[in-house]
ROVO-698239 format. One record per residue: x, y negated, z of N, C-alpha, C, CB in turn; residue in one letter. Coordinates in steps of 0.2 Angstrom, whole numbers, plus 5000, padded with zeros to 4 digits. Each point is the difference from the previous one (the first is absolute). Glycine has a CB too. Layout:
<sites>
  n.c1  n.c2  n.c3  ca.c1  ca.c2  ca.c3  c.c1  c.c2  c.c3  cb.c1  cb.c2  cb.c3  aa
     X     Y     Z      X      Y      Z     X     Y     Z      X      Y      Z   A
...
</sites>
This chain:
<sites>
  n.c1  n.c2  n.c3  ca.c1  ca.c2  ca.c3  c.c1  c.c2  c.c3  cb.c1  cb.c2  cb.c3  aa
  5017  5060  5102   5002   4997   4994  5006  4995  5002   4989   5001   4994   M
  5016  5000  5002   5006   4996   5001  4999  4992  4998   5007   5010   4998   A
  4995  4986  5006   4999   4993   4999  5005  4997  4996   4994   4999   5011   K
  5004  4998  4983   5005   4997   4996  5001  4993  5000   4997   5009   4992   G
  5006  4988  5004   5001   4992   5000  4994  4997  4998   5012   5001   4998   T
  4985  4995  5006   4993   4997   4998  5001  4995  4993   4997   5000   5013   P
  4999  5001  4983   4999   4996   4994  4993  4999  4997   5012   5004   4998   S
  4987  4991  4998   4994   4999   4997  5001  5002  4993   4996   4991   5008   I
  5000  5014  4989   5001   5002   4993  4993  4999  4997   5009   5009   5003   V
  4992  4988  4991   4994   4999   4995  5000  5004  4994   5000   4988   5004   V
  4995  5016  4995   4999   5004   4994  4998  4996  4995   4998   5011   5006   A
  5005  4988  4989   4998   4995   4994  4999  5003  4994   5007   4992   5005   C
  4988  5006  4991   4999   5002   4994  4998  4995  4995   4996   5011   5005   D
  5004  4982  4997   4998   4995   4996  4993  4998  5000   5010   5003   4993   G
  4986  5001  5010   4993   4998   5001  4998  4994  5005   4998   5012   4997   S
  4997  4985  5002   4998   4995   5005  5000  5002  5007   4993   4995   4991   D
  5004  5012  5010   5000   5002   5007  5007  5001  5003   4989   5006   4997   H
  5016  4997  4998   5007   5001   5003  5003  4993  5001   5001   5011   4994   S
  4997  4984  5002   5003   4993   5002  4998  4997  5006   5001   4999   4987   L
  4992  5002  5014   4997   4998   5006  5003  5004  5006   4989   4997   4994   H
  5012  5009  5006   5004   5004   5005  5007  4997  5001   4993   5011   4997   A
  5010  4988  4998   5007   4997   5001  5000  4993  5004   5003   5006   4989   A
  4992  4990  5009   5000   4994   5004  4998  5001  5008   4996   4994   4989   K
  5000  5011  5012   4999   5001   5007  5006  5003  5003   4988   5002   4998   M
  5015  5003  4999   5006   5003   5002  5006  4995  5002   4997   5011   4994   A
  5003  4984  5001   5005   4995   5001  4999  4996  5006   5002   4999   4988   A
  4992  4999  5014   4998   4997   5006  5002  5003  5006   4990   4995   4994   E
  5008  5012  5006   5002   5004   5006  5008  5001  5001   4989   5006   4998   L
  5014  4994  4996   5007   5001   5000  5003  4993  5003   5000   5008   4990   A
  4998  4987  5008   5002   4993   5002  4999  4999  5008   4997   4995   4988   K
  4997  5007  5014   4998   4999   5007  5003  5005  5005   4989   4996   4996   S
  5013  5010  5001   5004   5005   5005  5007  5000  4999   4990   5007   4999   T
  5013  4990  4995   5007   5000   4999  5002  5007  4997   5002   4992   5009   G
  4993  5012  4989   5002   5007   4997  5002  4999  4993   4993   5006   5008   Q
  5011  4998  4989   5002   4999   4993  4994  5002  4995   5012   5002   5003   P
  4987  4995  4992   4995   5001   4995  5003  5004  4994   4993   4989   5003   L
  5004  5016  4995   5003   5005   4995  4994  5000  4995   5008   5006   5007   K
  4994  4995  4986   4995   5001   4995  5001  5007  4997   5000   4988   4997   L
  4995  5015  5002   5000   5007   4998  4995  5001  4994   5003   5004   5011   L
  5000  4999  4983   4996   5001   4994  5001  5007  4998   5000   4987   4997   A
  4995  5016  5000   5001   5006   4997  4998  5000  4993   4997   5006   5011   V
  5008  4996  4984   4999   5001   4993  4996  5006  4999   5011   4994   4997   F
  4983  5006  5001   4995   5006   5000  5003  5006  4996   4990   4992   5002   P
  5009  5014  5001   5002   5006   4997  4996  5000  4993   5003   5006   5011   G
  4991  4992  4989   4996   5001   4994  5003  4996  4994   4990   5002   5007   T
  5013  4992  4995   5003   4996   4995  5006  5003  4997   4996   4990   5006   K
  5008  5014  4999   5006   5003   4998  4998  5006  4995   5006   4997   5011   V
  4989  5007  4991   4998   5005   4996  4998  4998  4993   4996   5006   5010   E
  5000  4989  4989   4998   4997   4994  5006  4998  4996   4990   4996   5005   R
  5015  5001  4998   5006   4998   4996  5004  5006  4998   5001   4990   5007   L
  5000  5015  4997   5003   5007   4998  4997  5003  4994   5004   5001   5012   V
  4989  4999  4988   4996   5003   4995  5001  4997  4994   4992   5004   5008   V
  5009  4989  4992   5000   4996   4994  5007  5000  4997   4991   4993   5004   S
  5014  5011  5000   5007   5000   4997  5005  4995  5003   4995   5005   4990   G
  5003  4992  5015   5005   4994   5003  5005  5004  5003   4991   4992   5001   V
  5015  5006  4998   5006   5003   5003  5001  4998  5008   5006   4999   4989   W
  4996  5005  5015   5001   4999   5007  5003  4993  5002   5001   5012   5002   P
  5004  4986  4994   5003   4994   5002  4995  4994  4998   5012   5005   4997   S
  4984  4996  4998   4995   4995   4999  4994  5000  5005   5003   5001   4988   D
  4996  5005  5015   4995   5000   5005  5003  4996  5007   4996   5011   4995   I
  5010  4990  5006   5003   4996   5005  5000  4993  4999   5008   5009   5002   E
  4993  4989  4992   4999   4992   4998  4993  4998  5001   5009   5001   4992   E
  4986  5003  5006   4993   4999   5001  4998  4999  5007   4998   5007   4989   E
  5005  4998  5015   4998   4999   5007  5003  4994  5004   5000   5013   5000   A
  5006  4985  4998   5003   4994   5002  4997  4994  4998   5011   5006   5000   K
  4986  4994  4994   4996   4994   4998  4994  5000  5003   5005   5001   4989   S
  4991  5004  5013   4994   5001   5003  5002  4997  5007   4996   5010   4994   Y
  5009  4992  5010   5002   4998   5006  5001  4993  5001   5005   5011   5002   G
  4999  4986  4993   5002   4993   5000  4993  4996  4999   5011   5002   4995   R
  4985  5000  5001   4993   4996   4999  4996  5000  5007   5000   5003   4988   K
  5000  5003  5015   4996   5001   5006  5003  4996  5006   4996   5011   4996   I
  5011  4990  5005   5003   4996   5005  5000  4993  4999   5008   5010   5001   F
  4993  4987  4993   5000   4993   4999  4993  4997  5002   5008   5002   4990   D
  4987  5002  5008   4993   4997   5002  4999  5000  5008   4995   5005   4989   A
  5008  5000  5014   4999   5001   5007  5005  4994  5004   4998   5013   4999   A
  5008  4986  4998   5004   4995   5003  4997  4993  4999   5010   5007   4997   R
  4986  4992  4997   4997   4994   4999  4994  4999  5005   5003   5000   4988   Q
  4994  5005  5014   4994   5000   5005  5002  4999  5007   4994   5008   4993   A
  5012  4994  5009   5003   4999   5007  5005  4994  5000   4998   5012   5002   V
  5003  4985  4993   5005   4994   4999  4998  4995  5006   5002   5002   4987   S
  5003  4996  5016   4998   4994   5005  4998  5003  5007   4997   4993   4991   G
  5002  5014  5009   4998   5003   5007  5005  5004  5002   4988   5000   4997   T
  5014  5005  4999   5005   5005   5002  5004  5002  4994   4993   5004   5010   A
  5014  4997  4991   5004   5002   4994  5001  5008  5001   5006   4989   4999   D
  4991  5015  4996   5001   5007   5001  5008  5002  5000   4989   5002   4993   P
  5013  5003  5011   5007   5001   5001  5001  5006  4996   5000   4996   5011   V
  4995  5008  4986   5002   5006   4996  4994  5001  4995   5007   5005   5010   E
  4995  4998  4984   4995   5002   4995  5001  5008  4999   4999   4988   4995   E
  4996  5016  5006   5001   5007   4999  4995  5002  4994   5003   5002   5013   V
  5000  5001  4982   4996   5002   4994  5001  5008  5000   5002   4989   4994   L
  4992  5014  5007   5000   5007   4999  4996  5002  4994   5000   5001   5013   L
  5001  5006  4985   4996   5002   4994  4996  5006  5002   5009   4996   4992   K
  4985  5005  5006   4996   5006   5001  4993  4998  5002   5010   5006   5004   G
  4987  4998  4999   4993   4999   5002  5000  4995  5006   4996   5012   4997   D
  5000  4982  5002   5001   4995   5005  4998  5002  5007   4997   4992   4991   P
  4998  5011  5010   4998   5002   5007  5005  5005  5003   4988   4999   4997   A
  5014  5006  4999   5006   5004   5003  5006  4997  5002   4995   5009   4993   K
  5007  4987  5002   5007   4996   5001  4999  4995  5006   5003   5001   4988   E
  4992  4996  5013   4999   4995   5005  5000  5004  5007   4993   4992   4993   I
  5003  5014  5007   5000   5004   5006  5007  5002  5002   4988   5004   4997   I
  5016  4999  4998   5007   5002   5001  5004  4994  5003   4999   5009   4991   E
  5000  4985  5006   5004   4995   5002  4999  4998  5008   4999   4995   4988   Y
  4994  5005  5014   4999   4999   5007  5003  5006  5004   4989   4994   4996   L
  5011  5012  5002   5002   5005   5004  5008  4999  5001   4991   5008   4995   E
  5012  4990  5000   5008   4999   5000  5002  4993  5003   5000   5007   4990   N
  4995  4989  5012   5001   4993   5002  4996  4999  5006   5003   4996   4989   N
  4997  5008  5017   4996   4999   5006  5002  4993  5002   5000   5012   5003   P
  4994  4985  5000   5001   4993   5002  4997  4995  4995   5010   5003   5007   G
  4989  4999  4987   4997   4996   4994  4993  4999  5001   5009   5004   4992   A
  4988  4990  5008   4993   4999   5000  4998  4998  4993   5000   4996   5012   H
  4996  5008  4984   4999   4999   4993  4994  4996  4999   5005   5011   4998   L
  4995  4984  4998   4994   4996   4998  4999  5002  4992   5003   4990   5008   F
  4991  5011  4991   4998   5001   4993  4993  4998  4998   5008   5010   5000   M
  4991  4989  4994   4993   4998   4998  4995  5006  4999   5005   4990   4994   G
  4989  5008  5008   4995   5005   5000  4999  5003  4993   4994   4995   5009   R
  5007  5001  4986   4999   5003   4993  5005  4997  4995   4988   5001   5002   R
  5016  5003  4994   5005   4997   4996  4997  5000  4993   5009   5005   5007   G
  4995  4996  4988   4998   4999   4993  4996  5006  4997   5010   4993   4999   H
  4991  5013  5004   4997   5006   4997  4993  5001  5003   5011   5005   4998   S
  4984  4991  5000   4993   5000   5003  4997  5007  4998   4999   4987   5000   L
  5001  5015  4993   4997   5006   4998  5003  5006  5003   4998   4994   4989   V
  5009  5006  5012   5003   5006   5003  4998  5000  5007   5010   4999   4992   R
  4990  4996  5012   4998   5000   5007  4993  5002  5001   5008   4991   5002   S
  4987  5008  4993   4993   5002   5001  5000  5007  4999   4996   4989   4996   L
  5008  5014  5000   5000   5007   4999  5004  5005  5004   4998   4997   4988   T
  5008  5000  5014   5004   5004   5004  5001  4998  5008   5006   5002   4989   L
  4991  4992  5012   5001   4998   5007  5005  4994  5000   4997   5011   5005   G
  5003  4984  4998   5005   4995   5000  5007  5002  5003   4990   4992   5000   S
  5015  5004  4998   5006   5001   5003  5000  4998  5007   5006   4998   4989   I
  4991  4997  5013   5000   4997   5007  4996  5005  5004   5000   4989   4996   S
  4995  5015  5002   4997   5005   5004  5004  5006  5001   4989   4996   4995   E
  5015  5006  5000   5005   5005   5001  5005  4998  5005   4998   5004   4988   K
  5005  4990  5011   5005   4998   5005  4998  5000  5007   5005   4993   4990   V
  4989  5004  5011   4998   4999   5007  4998  5007  5003   4995   4989   4997   V
  5003  5016  4999   4998   5006   5002  5007  5004  5002   4990   5000   4993   R
  5015  4999  5004   5006   5004   5001  5006  4996  5003   4996   5007   4991   H
  5004  4987  5010   5005   4995   5003  5002  5003  5007   4996   4990   4993   A
  5011  5009  5008   5003   5002   5006  5001  4993  5004   5006   5010   4995   T
  4992  4985  5003   5001   4993   5004  4994  4996  4998   5013   5001   5000   G
  4988  4993  5003   4994   4995   4999  4999  4997  4993   5002   4997   5011   P
  4992  5003  4986   4999   4998   4994  4994  4995  5000   5003   5011   4995   V
  4998  4983  5002   4995   4995   5000  4997  4999  4993   5005   4994   5009   T
  4989  5008  4989   4997   4999   4994  4996  4994  4999   4999   5012   4999   V
  5003  4984  4996   4998   4993   4999  4995  5000  4994   5010   4995   5006   V
  4984  5002  4996   4995   4999   4994  4999  4993  5000   4995   5011   5001   S
  5004  4986  4993   5000   4993   4999  4994  4997  5004   5005   5001   4989   E
</sites>
């Protein structure tokens, strides 16, 4: 596997678990000098619901940006005083799939994520995003539970 630029990446969804993961990632970034990046995925199911309800594509883009801003602001607040994120990456689609693709395209990234996000019911029926990412990740993943 090709070695990429080392970085610490936090998958954020605004849940307590992801904010705890962000704090741990910031500590590692601070101690290693690696850049801290924030990653969020605007869920495909949310996009599908908006399309079905007749929302225009430009409005979906605004909805995604608003979602990202809220998630990134919460993560930035969680890591404040420890490490300043150098990049915010907002993707759209299935969270597990998008995170796995991000890791494939960014060798050298060490991903931190919470064990459980906001979608408890979905994770109980379909398997959790963290389980899918760990199973298919091409690089190191640290799963944080409170």
